[in-house]
N, CA and C of each residue as an Amber inpcrd file, in Angstrom:
protein
   735
  46.8120000 -33.7210000 200.7820000  48.0580000 -33.3400000 199.8420000
  47.6810000 -32.1660000 198.7670000  49.0710000 -31.2290000 198.6110000
  48.5710000 -29.8940000 197.9950000  48.3960000 -30.2350000 196.7870000
  48.2940000 -29.6610000 195.6550000  47.8610000 -29.7630000 194.3990000
  49.5750000 -29.6250000 193.9150000  49.5110000 -29.3460000 192.1530000
  50.8540000 -28.9320000 191.7920000  50.9760000 -27.7920000 192.0210000
  50.2890000 -26.8710000 192.1530000  50.3360000 -25.3400000 192.1000000
  49.5730000 -24.6030000 193.0280000  50.3100000 -23.3930000 193.4270000
  49.5130000 -22.5350000 194.3780000  48.8420000 -21.6820000 193.8360000
  47.6430000 -21.2080000 194.2840000  46.7630000 -20.3520000 193.6570000
  47.3670000 -18.7800000 193.3550000  47.1510000 -18.0760000 192.5240000
  47.9970000 -16.7060000 192.2600000  47.4530000 -15.7060000 193.2120000
  48.0260000 -14.9770000 194.0170000  47.5070000 -13.9160000 194.8520000
  47.2920000 -12.8360000 194.0540000  46.7950000 -11.7700000 194.6300000
  46.3000000 -10.3890000 193.9730000  47.4520000  -9.6740000 193.8330000
  48.6660000 -10.2000000 195.0670000  49.9570000  -9.1500000 194.9910000
  50.5600000  -9.7330000 193.4280000  50.4680000 -11.3010000 193.3910000
  51.5910000 -11.6080000 192.6830000  50.7470000 -11.2160000 190.9560000
  49.5320000 -10.9710000 191.2440000  49.0800000 -10.3170000 189.7170000
  49.3400000  -8.8670000 189.6990000  49.5440000  -8.2820000 190.5420000
  49.8110000  -6.7260000 190.3000000  51.1200000  -6.4790000 190.3780000
  51.5680000  -7.3990000 190.4010000  53.5390000  -7.2750000 190.5190000
  54.1150000  -6.3880000 189.5100000  53.4080000  -7.2290000 188.1640000
  54.3110000  -6.4110000 186.9820000  54.1660000  -5.0330000 186.6580000
  52.8390000  -4.3450000 187.3040000  52.4870000  -3.0140000 187.1370000
  52.5270000  -1.8190000 188.3600000  52.4500000  -2.5990000 189.6400000
  52.5590000  -1.7570000 190.6840000  53.8990000  -1.6540000 191.2290000
  54.6400000  -0.4110000 191.5530000  56.1120000  -0.0490000 191.6970000
  56.1350000   1.1860000 192.3180000  57.0700000   1.2250000 193.4750000
  57.3410000   2.5170000 193.8260000  57.4780000   3.6320000 192.7740000
  56.9470000   4.8730000 192.8660000  56.6080000   6.0190000 191.9930000
  57.6230000   6.6510000 192.0690000  58.2930000   7.6940000 191.5320000
  59.4260000   9.0190000 191.7820000  58.6880000   9.9560000 192.5150000
  59.2460000  10.3770000 193.1830000  58.5610000  11.8540000 194.0560000
  58.0450000  12.8840000 193.0190000  58.6740000  13.0150000 192.0830000
  58.0680000  14.2340000 191.7240000  56.7670000  14.2960000 190.8630000
  56.3500000  13.1060000 190.7560000  55.0570000  12.9820000 190.2790000
  54.0230000  11.8360000 190.8900000  54.0530000  11.8450000 191.5810000
  53.8120000  10.2790000 192.7760000  52.2570000  10.5770000 192.5850000
  50.9000000  11.3770000 192.5970000  49.8940000  11.3930000 192.3230000
  49.6000000  11.0780000 190.9600000  50.2570000  11.1810000 190.0220000
  49.8220000  10.8700000 188.6850000  50.5380000   9.4630000 187.8850000
  51.8390000   9.1590000 188.4550000  52.3530000   8.1500000 188.5380000
  51.2220000   6.9760000 188.9270000  51.1350000   7.1670000 190.0430000
  50.1600000   6.1300000 190.7750000  49.0250000   6.0700000 190.4400000
  48.3370000   6.9130000 189.7970000  47.1370000   6.7590000 189.2980000
  46.8740000   6.2040000 187.8790000  48.1000000   6.2230000 187.2170000
  48.4980000   6.0480000 185.5530000  48.4860000   4.1940000 186.2420000
  48.9200000   3.7620000 187.2910000  49.5530000   2.2860000 187.7990000
  48.1790000   1.8820000 187.7370000  47.5880000   2.5250000 188.6890000
  45.8850000   1.8320000 189.1930000  45.1030000   2.1660000 187.9150000
  45.2210000   2.9470000 186.9030000  44.2540000   2.6920000 186.3570000
  44.7580000   1.6070000 185.1040000  45.9530000   1.1940000 184.5900000
  46.7260000  -0.0680000 184.2560000  46.2970000  -1.2590000 184.7600000
  46.0220000  -1.3880000 186.3320000  46.0730000  -2.4990000 186.7400000
  44.1780000  -2.3800000 186.8400000  43.2710000  -1.6810000 186.2820000
  41.7630000  -1.9500000 186.2140000  41.7730000  -2.3840000 184.6820000
  42.4820000  -1.2930000 183.9620000  41.8830000  -1.5030000 182.8160000
  42.7150000  -3.0510000 182.0170000  43.8100000  -3.1930000 182.5730000
  43.9140000  -4.6000000 181.8590000  43.4060000  -5.5490000 182.8040000
  42.6680000  -5.7770000 183.4890000  41.8130000  -6.4440000 183.9470000
  42.8030000  -7.3800000 184.9220000  43.6530000  -6.5920000 185.3710000
  44.5230000  -7.7470000 186.6330000  43.4230000  -7.7440000 188.1370000
  42.8720000  -6.8390000 188.1840000  41.6280000  -6.8320000 189.1960000
  40.2100000  -7.5030000 188.5760000  40.0850000  -8.3570000 188.0900000
  38.4760000  -8.1610000 187.3480000  37.3610000  -7.4980000 188.1200000
  36.3240000  -7.3470000 186.9220000  35.5470000  -6.6090000 187.9560000
  34.7050000  -7.5320000 188.6880000  34.2890000  -6.9410000 190.1140000
  33.5600000  -7.3140000 191.1220000  34.4400000  -7.4380000 192.1460000
  36.0820000  -7.7880000 192.0380000  36.9350000  -8.2780000 193.0840000
  37.2580000  -6.6980000 193.4490000  37.6740000  -7.0320000 194.5840000
  38.3670000  -6.0500000 195.4470000  39.8440000  -5.8350000 195.1360000
  40.2800000  -4.3640000 195.0480000  41.7370000  -3.9270000 194.8840000
  42.4810000  -4.1600000 196.7090000  43.7350000  -4.3080000 196.4620000
  44.1770000  -4.3960000 197.8330000  43.6930000  -3.1450000 198.4620000
  44.1060000  -3.5970000 199.6440000  44.0510000  -2.6610000 200.6010000
  44.9330000  -1.1540000 200.7510000  44.2910000  -0.1790000 201.4200000
  44.8320000   1.3810000 201.1880000  46.0450000   1.1220000 201.7100000
  46.3830000   0.1510000 203.0900000  47.6810000   0.2820000 203.5090000
  48.7760000  -0.7280000 202.4530000  48.5000000  -1.5860000 201.8330000
  49.3930000  -1.9180000 200.8970000  49.1230000  -1.3580000 199.5520000
  48.3540000  -1.0400000 198.9570000  48.6230000  -0.4320000 197.9390000
  49.6940000   1.1510000 198.2570000  49.3620000   1.8750000 199.2000000
  49.8630000   3.0320000 199.4120000  51.6290000   2.4180000 199.5500000
  51.7150000   1.2440000 200.4190000  53.1580000   0.8750000 200.7360000
  54.1400000   0.3720000 199.2920000  53.1960000  -0.3800000 198.2480000
  53.4680000  -0.8280000 197.1400000  53.9840000   0.4110000 195.9820000
  52.8420000   1.0870000 196.4510000  53.7150000   2.5230000 195.2300000
  54.6740000   3.4970000 195.9420000  54.8670000   3.1220000 197.3660000
  55.5620000   4.4060000 198.1670000  54.9430000   5.9770000 198.0030000
  53.7110000   6.2390000 198.2200000  53.0560000   7.1290000 198.5270000
  52.0810000   7.0050000 199.8880000  51.5910000   8.3110000 200.2880000
  50.9780000   8.5370000 201.5640000  49.4880000   8.0210000 201.4960000
  48.8580000   7.6580000 202.6350000  47.5520000   6.9700000 202.3900000
  46.6560000   8.3280000 201.5530000  46.7990000   9.4980000 202.1970000
  46.1420000  10.7160000 201.6610000  46.4350000  11.0820000 199.9550000
  47.5230000  10.6160000 199.2910000  47.5330000  10.5280000 197.7040000
  46.9330000   9.5330000 197.0150000  46.9740000   8.2830000 197.9210000
  46.3990000   7.2450000 197.3500000  44.6890000   7.4290000 197.2620000
  44.3740000   8.1030000 198.2550000  42.6210000   8.2000000 198.3880000
  42.5290000   9.1450000 197.7030000  43.5810000  10.4300000 197.1240000
  43.2000000  11.1340000 195.7700000  43.0320000  10.6950000 194.4300000
  43.8350000   9.3310000 194.3610000  43.6690000   8.8010000 193.6640000
  42.3330000   7.7110000 193.1340000  41.9170000   7.0490000 194.4330000
  41.0850000   6.2630000 194.4820000  39.5650000   7.4350000 193.9160000
  39.5030000   8.5640000 194.2380000  38.7380000   9.7380000 194.4430000
  38.5350000   9.6280000 192.9680000  39.5850000  10.0200000 192.1510000
  39.6390000   9.9460000 190.7630000  39.1320000   8.8410000 190.2650000
  39.3810000   7.4840000 190.7740000  38.7600000   6.5560000 190.0910000
  37.2600000   6.0550000 190.2400000  36.5280000   6.5380000 191.4440000
  35.4870000   6.9030000 192.1430000  34.5680000   7.6290000 190.8890000
  35.4400000   8.9800000 190.4980000  34.5180000   9.8660000 189.9900000
  34.4850000   9.7240000 188.4040000  34.8120000   8.6250000 187.9680000
  35.2270000   8.3030000 186.4940000  34.3920000   6.7270000 186.2870000
  33.6600000   6.5490000 187.2880000  32.7080000   5.4800000 187.4350000
  33.6500000   4.0670000 187.2910000  35.0360000   3.8460000 187.6020000
  35.3840000   2.6900000 187.3890000  35.6520000   1.7160000 188.6850000
  35.6210000   2.4420000 189.8940000  35.6390000   1.2930000 191.1370000
  34.3730000   2.0150000 191.9050000  33.6200000   1.4760000 193.1980000
  32.6580000   1.6670000 193.9950000  33.4810000   1.1880000 195.4320000
  32.9640000   1.9080000 196.8290000  33.0210000   1.9060000 197.6510000
  32.3210000   0.8950000 198.6430000  32.5450000  -0.1370000 199.0300000
  31.4710000  -0.7580000 200.1560000  31.8850000  -1.1260000 201.6040000
  31.2310000  -1.1580000 202.6460000  31.3860000  -0.5120000 203.7850000
  31.4310000  -2.1190000 204.2190000  31.1980000  -2.2370000 205.5910000
  31.0300000  -3.4370000 206.1860000  32.6080000  -4.6220000 206.5280000
  32.3100000  -5.5730000 207.1260000  33.7940000  -6.3250000 207.0850000
  34.3380000  -6.6840000 205.9960000  33.4760000  -7.2240000 204.7610000
  34.1490000  -7.2440000 203.5160000  34.0760000  -6.0080000 202.8160000
  34.1420000  -4.8620000 203.1830000  34.1230000  -3.9340000 202.6070000
  35.4520000  -3.7020000 201.8030000  35.6290000  -2.4530000 200.9330000
  36.6060000  -1.8570000 200.4610000  36.3930000  -1.1300000 199.1580000
  37.8330000  -1.1460000 198.0360000  37.2070000  -0.4670000 196.9750000
  37.1770000  -1.5140000 195.7570000  35.7840000  -2.0530000 195.0900000
  35.5900000  -2.7740000 194.1710000  35.6010000  -2.1400000 192.8590000
  36.2060000  -3.1120000 191.7140000  35.9610000  -2.8050000 190.4890000
  35.0230000  -2.8710000 190.0940000  34.6070000  -1.7700000 189.3350000
  33.5220000  -2.2370000 188.6580000  33.4330000  -2.7450000 187.1050000
  31.8130000  -3.3680000 186.4970000  32.1740000  -3.7120000 185.1310000
  31.8780000  -2.4980000 184.3530000  32.7720000  -2.8530000 183.2590000
  33.1090000  -1.8380000 182.4210000  31.5530000  -1.3320000 181.4830000
  31.0030000  -0.4200000 181.5360000  29.9960000   0.1400000 181.0300000
  30.6560000   0.0110000 179.2110000  29.4440000  -0.7280000 178.8510000
  29.1070000  -0.6720000 177.0000000  28.5110000   0.6310000 176.5840000
  29.4500000   0.9750000 175.9160000  29.2160000   2.1880000 175.4650000
  29.4700000   2.7240000 173.9840000  29.1330000   3.1890000 172.7580000
  29.7030000   3.1890000 171.6750000  30.5800000   4.4440000 171.7750000
  30.1760000   5.1230000 172.2540000  31.1660000   6.4640000 172.7000000
  32.5530000   5.9240000 173.2430000  32.8150000   5.0130000 173.7080000
  33.6730000   4.7240000 174.2560000  34.7110000   4.0610000 172.9280000
  34.0340000   3.0880000 171.9940000  34.5890000   2.5010000 171.0120000
  35.0020000   3.5430000 170.2780000  34.0970000   4.8060000 169.7230000
  34.3200000   5.7390000 169.3860000  35.7010000   6.4880000 169.5510000
  36.2540000   6.5370000 170.9770000  37.2700000   7.1100000 171.6550000
  38.4760000   6.6540000 171.2370000  38.1340000   4.7910000 171.7070000
  39.3160000   4.4280000 170.8070000  40.2770000   4.0160000 170.0310000
  38.8780000   4.4670000 168.7970000  39.3240000   4.5130000 167.3100000
  40.3130000   5.6890000 167.3650000  39.5690000   6.9030000 167.8610000
  40.2780000   7.9540000 167.5720000  42.0140000   8.2790000 168.2280000
  41.9510000   7.4160000 169.1410000  43.3120000   7.8490000 169.8710000
  44.1540000   6.4630000 169.1870000  43.6870000   5.3280000 168.7670000
  44.3890000   4.6900000 167.9990000  45.2450000   5.1840000 166.7300000
  44.5740000   6.1820000 166.3290000  45.0750000   7.1390000 164.7130000
  46.2650000   8.0790000 165.1660000  46.0940000   8.1490000 166.8830000
  47.4230000   8.6010000 167.1360000  48.7520000   7.8150000 167.3990000
  49.8380000   8.0720000 167.5830000  51.0900000   7.5020000 168.3060000
  51.5120000   8.0270000 169.5610000  50.6900000   7.7350000 170.4000000
  51.0870000   8.2670000 171.3910000  52.5590000   8.4810000 172.2650000
  53.1710000   7.5690000 172.0330000  54.5880000   7.2650000 172.3290000
  55.2610000   8.3700000 171.5360000  55.1180000   8.4120000 170.3730000
  56.0050000   9.3650000 169.6260000  55.2610000  10.6090000 169.8510000
  54.5000000  11.2380000 169.9940000  53.6580000  12.4190000 170.5330000
  54.1790000  12.6820000 171.6200000  54.3170000  11.9020000 172.7250000
  55.0220000  12.2900000 174.0360000  56.6240000  12.5900000 174.2800000
  56.9730000  11.8650000 173.2900000  58.7290000  11.7580000 173.5030000
  59.0820000  13.1280000 172.6820000  58.2000000  13.2790000 171.4480000
  58.5070000  14.5210000 171.3150000  58.0760000  16.1400000 171.3010000
  57.4610000  15.8610000 172.3350000  56.7370000  16.9240000 173.1620000
  57.9790000  17.6110000 173.9610000  58.1260000  16.2660000 174.8450000
  59.4410000  16.1250000 175.7720000  60.8820000  16.8950000 175.2990000
  61.1440000  16.3520000 174.1380000  62.4780000  16.6010000 173.4100000
  62.2090000  18.6360000 173.3980000  61.1710000  18.8620000 172.8330000
  61.1070000  20.2990000 172.3530000  60.9210000  21.2020000 173.5730000
  60.1740000  20.5950000 174.7330000  60.1780000  21.3380000 175.7270000
  61.4540000  21.5010000 176.4730000  61.9810000  20.5110000 176.7780000
  63.0830000  20.4080000 177.6250000  64.2770000  21.1180000 176.7690000
  64.1550000  21.2080000 175.4700000  65.4760000  21.8660000 174.4660000
  64.8790000  23.5370000 174.5580000  63.5070000  23.8490000 174.7930000
  63.2580000  25.3500000 174.8040000  63.9170000  25.6810000 176.1950000
  63.1710000  25.1030000 177.1760000  63.6150000  25.7740000 178.5220000
  65.2780000  25.6630000 178.5910000  66.1370000  24.7910000 178.0530000
  67.4860000  24.6410000 178.6090000  68.0080000  25.7820000 177.6460000
  67.5460000  26.1330000 176.6310000  67.7370000  27.5800000 175.5660000
  67.4760000  28.8670000 176.1740000  66.2960000  28.6530000 176.8120000
  66.1700000  30.1390000 177.2580000  66.6610000  30.2620000 178.8220000
  67.5290000  29.7040000 179.4700000  67.8340000  29.7440000 180.4120000
  69.4430000  29.9610000 180.2700000  70.0240000  29.1660000 179.2950000
  71.3870000  29.2770000 178.6130000  71.6880000  30.9920000 178.2300000
  70.4050000  31.1270000 177.5250000  70.6210000  32.3850000 176.9170000
  70.1900000  33.5640000 177.5660000  69.7180000  33.1140000 178.9120000
  69.6430000  34.5950000 179.4340000  67.8940000  35.4310000 178.8340000
  67.1210000  35.2510000 179.7610000  65.6070000  36.3760000 179.6270000
  65.7850000  37.3780000 180.2580000  65.7110000  38.6670000 180.0270000
  66.0050000  40.0250000 180.3970000  64.8790000  40.8290000 179.9650000
  64.5850000  42.1180000 180.7160000  64.2410000  42.6930000 180.1890000
  62.4250000  42.4510000 179.9070000  62.1550000  42.8620000 178.4350000
  60.3880000  42.7660000 178.1000000  60.3730000  41.2050000 177.8650000
  61.2260000  40.1400000 177.4730000  61.2390000  38.8060000 177.6390000
  61.0570000  38.0640000 178.7210000  61.9460000  38.6550000 179.7240000
  61.4740000  38.0020000 181.2430000  60.2210000  38.3950000 181.5350000
  59.6850000  39.7170000 181.6740000  58.5220000  39.9830000 181.6430000
  57.3100000  39.2030000 181.2460000  57.5340000  38.8570000 179.8760000
  56.5220000  38.0840000 178.9610000  56.5340000  36.6040000 179.7580000
  57.2800000  36.2370000 179.7010000  57.2330000  34.3560000 180.4520000
  56.8280000  34.7940000 181.9160000  57.0220000  35.8790000 182.9790000
  56.3500000  36.3160000 184.3130000  54.8130000  36.5410000 184.1550000
  54.3870000  37.2180000 183.0380000  52.8560000  37.3070000 182.9810000
  52.3290000  35.9040000 182.5650000  53.0770000  35.1320000 181.5920000
  52.2210000  34.2470000 181.1990000  52.0710000  33.4000000 182.3190000
  53.3100000  33.2400000 182.9180000  53.1220000  32.2290000 184.4550000
  51.8420000  32.9530000 185.4090000  51.8130000  34.3360000 185.5990000
  50.9800000  34.7800000 186.3410000  49.5280000  34.3690000 185.6690000
  49.4190000  34.7330000 184.8710000  47.8160000  34.4210000 184.2750000
  47.3230000  32.8800000 184.4870000  48.5470000  32.0960000 184.8470000
  48.1280000  30.7610000 185.2350000  47.5700000  30.5210000 186.0430000
  47.8410000  31.4840000 187.2870000  47.8400000  31.2660000 188.9030000
  45.9340000  31.8370000 189.1260000  45.7610000  31.4700000 189.7780000
  43.9340000  31.1740000 190.1920000  43.2270000  31.4820000 189.0130000
  43.4310000  30.4820000 187.7390000  42.7980000  30.4380000 186.5760000
  41.3230000  29.4090000 186.4240000  40.2330000  29.8720000 186.2220000
  39.0920000  28.9850000 186.1090000  39.4710000  27.8030000 185.4900000
  39.1180000  26.7410000 186.2180000  39.4810000  25.4080000 185.1930000
  39.0460000  25.8610000 184.1360000  37.9700000  26.2310000 183.3190000
  37.4690000  26.3970000 181.7700000  38.5860000  27.1900000 181.4410000
  39.4980000  27.7380000 181.7020000  40.5270000  28.4510000 181.5040000
  41.5870000  27.9600000 181.5530000  42.3250000  27.0430000 182.2500000
  43.0820000  26.9220000 182.8530000  44.2660000  26.1000000 181.6280000
  43.5350000  25.3850000 180.8210000  43.9380000  24.4660000 179.8630000
  44.7810000  25.5560000 178.4140000  43.7540000  26.2600000 178.3880000
  44.1650000  27.8000000 177.4450000  45.4290000  28.3070000 177.8910000
  45.2510000  28.5100000 179.0690000  46.2780000  29.5070000 179.8220000
  47.8010000  29.0220000 180.1320000  47.4610000  27.6840000 180.2000000
  48.8240000  26.4570000 180.3980000  49.3580000  26.7560000 179.0510000
  48.8160000  26.5060000 177.9030000  49.0770000  26.3420000 176.4640000
  49.9640000  27.6360000 175.8980000  49.5460000  28.9230000 176.8680000
  50.4080000  30.0050000 176.4720000  51.4960000  30.0370000 177.0790000
  51.5620000  29.7780000 178.2850000  52.6000000  29.7640000 179.0650000
  53.6460000  28.8780000 178.3180000  53.4160000  27.5720000 177.8770000
  54.5950000  26.7530000 177.3770000  54.5420000  27.4710000 175.6120000
  53.8790000  28.1700000 174.8940000  54.2550000  28.4030000 173.8230000
  54.6600000  29.8940000 173.8370000  54.9420000  30.5770000 175.1500000
  55.6620000  31.5590000 175.0360000  57.2560000  30.9730000 175.4600000
  57.2440000  30.2660000 176.1270000  58.5930000  29.4710000 176.4320000
  59.3560000  29.1540000 175.5250000  58.6980000  28.5140000 174.1030000
  58.8500000  28.0610000 173.3600000  59.2980000  29.0390000 172.4150000
  58.5260000  30.2140000 172.2460000  58.7910000  31.3560000 171.0370000
  60.0070000  32.4700000 171.9620000  60.3170000  32.0680000 173.0950000
  61.3760000  32.9690000 173.6000000  62.5270000  32.4100000 173.4880000
  62.5650000  30.8380000 172.9490000  63.8420000  30.1090000 173.0130000
  64.7450000  30.9280000 171.8110000  64.1880000  31.5210000 171.1070000
  65.0320000  32.2420000 169.3480000  64.8730000  31.0320000 168.7840000
  64.2130000  30.0240000 168.3890000  64.4000000  29.0000000 167.3920000
  62.8720000  29.3380000 166.8680000  62.3870000  30.1470000 165.6770000
  61.1520000  30.2150000 164.9450000  60.6800000  28.0220000 164.5810000
  61.4570000  27.5570000 164.4380000  61.4170000  26.2860000 163.4670000
  60.8250000  25.2960000 165.0950000  61.7710000  25.5040000 165.9460000
  61.5120000  25.1200000 167.4370000  59.8630000  25.3260000 167.6520000
  59.6050000  26.8710000 167.6960000  58.3150000  27.0260000 167.8100000
  57.2000000  26.4530000 166.8320000  57.4030000  26.0180000 165.8710000
  56.3500000  25.9990000 165.0560000  55.8180000  24.0390000 165.1070000
  57.2420000  23.7570000 165.3960000  56.9610000  22.5090000 165.4010000
  56.2740000  21.9830000 167.2420000  56.7390000  23.1170000 168.1190000
  56.0180000  22.8890000 169.3010000  54.5400000  23.0830000 169.1370000
  53.8790000  24.0230000 168.3000000  52.8180000  24.3040000 168.4290000
  51.8180000  23.2900000 167.6910000  52.6940000  22.8530000 166.4860000
  52.2330000  21.6220000 166.3100000  51.5690000  20.5750000 167.0250000
  52.9130000  20.0150000 167.8910000  52.8040000  19.1930000 168.6850000
  51.8460000  19.5270000 170.5550000  51.6920000  20.6670000 170.1680000
  51.0010000  20.9600000 171.1930000  49.4190000  20.6480000 170.9110000
  49.2000000  20.9760000 169.9920000  47.7070000  20.9820000 169.2650000
  47.1580000  19.3980000 169.3960000  48.0130000  18.2750000 169.2680000
  47.9520000  16.9350000 169.1320000  47.7860000  16.4080000 170.9100000
  48.8040000  17.4650000 171.9530000  48.5820000  17.1510000 173.2840000
  47.4220000  17.6740000 173.6610000  46.4700000  18.8980000 173.3440000
  45.6220000  19.5070000 173.9340000  44.4870000  18.3370000 173.3920000
  44.3270000  17.9280000 172.1220000  43.6320000  17.0330000 171.4880000
  43.2680000  15.8060000 172.9230000  44.5590000  15.4460000 173.3290000
  44.3680000  14.2200000 173.4630000  44.1100000  14.3300000 175.3550000
  44.5530000  15.4600000 175.8560000  43.6200000  16.1850000 177.3540000
  42.9060000  16.3100000 177.1530000  41.8830000  16.6490000 175.8520000
  40.3990000  17.3340000 176.2350000  39.6870000  15.5040000 176.1440000
  40.3500000  14.6180000 176.1210000  39.8980000  13.0490000 176.1150000
  39.6840000  12.5550000 177.6540000  40.6720000  13.1540000 178.6220000
  40.3710000  13.0670000 179.6130000  40.1590000  14.1260000 181.1630000
  39.8940000  13.2220000 181.8700000  39.3940000  14.0780000 183.2370000
  40.0400000  15.9440000 183.2550000  40.1530000  17.0590000 183.9790000
  40.4400000  17.8210000 184.3170000  40.4700000  17.7810000 185.7950000
  41.9250000  16.8450000 186.1460000  42.1180000  16.9780000 188.0910000
  42.8120000  18.0090000 188.8150000  42.2000000  18.2310000 189.4370000
  42.4990000  19.5520000 189.9900000  43.7300000  19.1470000 191.1550000
  44.4000000  18.1810000 191.3590000  45.4690000  17.3750000 192.4600000
  46.4260000  17.7120000 191.2810000  46.1560000  17.4430000 190.0640000
  46.9470000  17.6040000 188.6390000  47.5750000  19.0980000 188.6640000
  46.8030000  19.9220000 188.7870000  46.7030000  21.2720000 188.3040000
  47.5190000  21.7500000 189.0060000  47.0780000  21.8120000 190.5590000
  47.9410000  22.2340000 191.4350000  49.4370000  21.8460000 191.4290000
  49.3710000  20.6690000 191.0530000  50.6980000  20.2000000 191.2020000
  51.6650000  20.8230000 189.7940000  50.9960000  20.9270000 188.4100000
  51.6280000  21.7260000 187.5560000  51.9170000  22.9440000 187.6000000
  51.2280000  23.9300000 188.3280000  51.2710000  24.7890000 188.7290000
  52.6810000  25.0840000 189.6710000  52.7020000  24.2350000 190.6180000
  54.2810000  24.2190000 191.5380000  55.0580000  24.3830000 190.5740000
  55.1100000  23.1810000 189.3390000  56.5380000  22.9520000 188.6610000
  56.6620000  24.0680000 187.7790000  55.5470000  24.4990000 186.9980000
  55.3290000  26.2180000 186.5670000  56.3380000  26.8850000 187.1130000
  55.7360000  27.1650000 188.4900000  56.7000000  28.1510000 188.8520000
  58.1850000  27.9850000 188.9270000  58.6450000  26.6200000 189.4450000
  59.7130000  26.3470000 189.7520000  60.6180000  26.4560000 188.2730000
  59.8700000  26.2390000 187.1910000  60.7220000  25.9740000 185.9900000
  60.7730000  27.3760000 185.6310000  59.6520000  28.3910000 185.6350000
  60.2490000  30.0170000 185.5680000  60.7520000  30.6340000 186.2290000
  61.0750000  30.3230000 187.1750000  62.5990000  30.4590000 188.5090000
  63.7880000  29.9580000 188.0080000  63.7250000  28.8270000 187.4950000
  64.7590000  28.4970000 187.0980000  65.6810000  28.5580000 185.7760000
  64.4970000  29.1070000 184.6890000  64.9480000  29.4470000 183.5880000
  65.5680000  31.2130000 183.5220000  64.6890000  32.1550000 184.6810000
  65.0290000  33.2980000 185.0450000  66.2070000  33.5190000 185.7150000
  66.7260000  32.5130000 186.5660000  68.0260000  32.3490000 186.9850000
  68.9700000  32.1710000 186.1890000  68.9380000  31.8310000 185.2200000
  70.0250000  30.8690000 184.2200000  70.5750000  29.8880000 184.5220000
  69.2130000  28.9790000 185.4280000  69.7610000  27.3630000 185.6760000
  69.1050000  26.8760000 184.2300000  70.1460000  26.3470000 183.4950000
  69.9460000  25.5870000 182.2840000  69.6330000  24.1870000 182.9090000
  70.5650000  23.6590000 183.0600000  70.1730000  22.1770000 183.9710000
  69.0670000  22.5370000 185.0450000  68.9000000  23.3440000 186.0060000
  67.4870000  23.1230000 186.6090000  66.5330000  22.9240000 185.5760000
  65.9680000  24.1180000 184.8930000  65.2210000  24.3190000 183.6380000
  64.8690000  23.3690000 183.1260000  65.6840000  22.5340000 182.3990000
  65.5720000  21.1500000 181.6400000  65.0880000  20.0810000 182.9420000
  65.3630000  19.8670000 183.9450000  65.1400000  19.0320000 184.6470000
  64.1070000  19.2890000 185.2440000  63.2890000  20.4860000 185.1990000
  61.9260000  20.6570000 185.8210000  61.1120000  20.0860000 184.9660000
  61.2220000  20.8220000 183.4900000  60.4400000  20.7880000 182.4900000
  60.2120000  19.4030000 181.9290000  61.4380000  18.4750000 182.1780000
  61.2470000  16.9820000 182.0170000  60.3400000  15.9820000 182.9730000
  60.7040000  16.9420000 184.6490000  59.3350000  15.8830000 185.2780000
  58.1220000  16.3050000 185.1130000  58.3260000  17.7430000 184.0930000
  56.5000000  18.6800000 184.1870000  56.3040000  17.3300000 183.0770000
  56.7200000  17.1150000 181.9620000  56.1610000  16.3100000 180.8230000
  56.0670000  15.0140000 181.4350000  57.0800000  13.9500000 182.3530000
  56.5700000  13.2480000 182.5240000  55.0740000  12.9060000 183.5830000
  54.9940000  13.6700000 183.9520000  53.3940000  14.1360000 184.7420000
  52.7670000  13.7110000 183.7980000  52.3250000  14.6740000 182.7660000
  51.2480000  14.8950000 181.6580000  51.5910000  13.5160000 181.1120000
  52.5930000  12.9290000 180.6640000  52.4900000  11.3890000 179.7470000
  52.1570000  10.3510000 181.1130000  52.0280000  10.5080000 182.2390000
  51.8800000   9.4080000 182.9560000  50.1130000   9.3730000 182.9160000
  49.6140000  10.5350000 183.3730000  47.8090000  10.8770000 183.2820000
  47.4800000  10.0610000 181.8240000  48.2970000  10.7790000 180.3790000
  47.9570000  10.0200000 179.3260000  47.7990000   8.8410000 179.2120000
  48.8480000   8.0090000 179.4430000  48.9610000   6.8250000 179.2510000
  48.6770000   6.1800000 179.9870000  47.8220000   6.5570000 181.4390000
  47.0150000   6.1010000 182.3890000  45.7290000   5.5730000 181.6360000
  45.2000000   6.8050000 181.4210000  43.7740000   7.0890000 180.7420000
  43.6820000   6.6540000 179.3610000  44.5350000   6.7990000 178.3900000
  44.6940000   6.6310000 177.0110000  45.0890000   5.3320000 176.6540000
  46.5290000   4.7160000 177.1190000  47.2510000   3.9620000 176.5150000
  46.5910000   2.8410000 176.3880000
């Protein structure tokens, strides 16, 4: 005769966190969700993550994208692969390090959600204003040159050039007050970004979004520019929440 309750399955444990991601930021949102699974202890150290097929289906992503997400977790020392009949991807024990405690203390001093929301409001507003008012001549050229500098930029220079692109867009919207506020919040965002790994897959995705954003702005498509910037900000927010929240 069975007992009063059944054992909880891994799928039950993960249901509150794992859900289909949005098409625009599949890699970033999938990484955020699996990082939450690991950091919340929903799969304890030493236990195996669900099989790749199950994870991919639950997240609504391809196996290729999932493997890129797992590669990041491997590189960060959060999981390990084991071969054989009982192999798979296993959660590693958390390393004890004073540096991690210091990082948590510094992050606690920043209201992450407030920073991310304020950044999105400013960036989406600036993109919409630039597109609605129109950029021509030297102003259009400035934005185009800022985008061009981010293409094929060395990893060591990418964040600086990415910042300059966004600052250029903020400046060109015509509101010095918005530009000043954006510069301040971007400094905080960069401080947070410096605490997480620089991911090539994310940078490639961001670059495609940058290109679509600039095209929308230069074509005067205010709705398209706002939507692309909103999607772009959401991708960065997903990474920061995954690693830092």
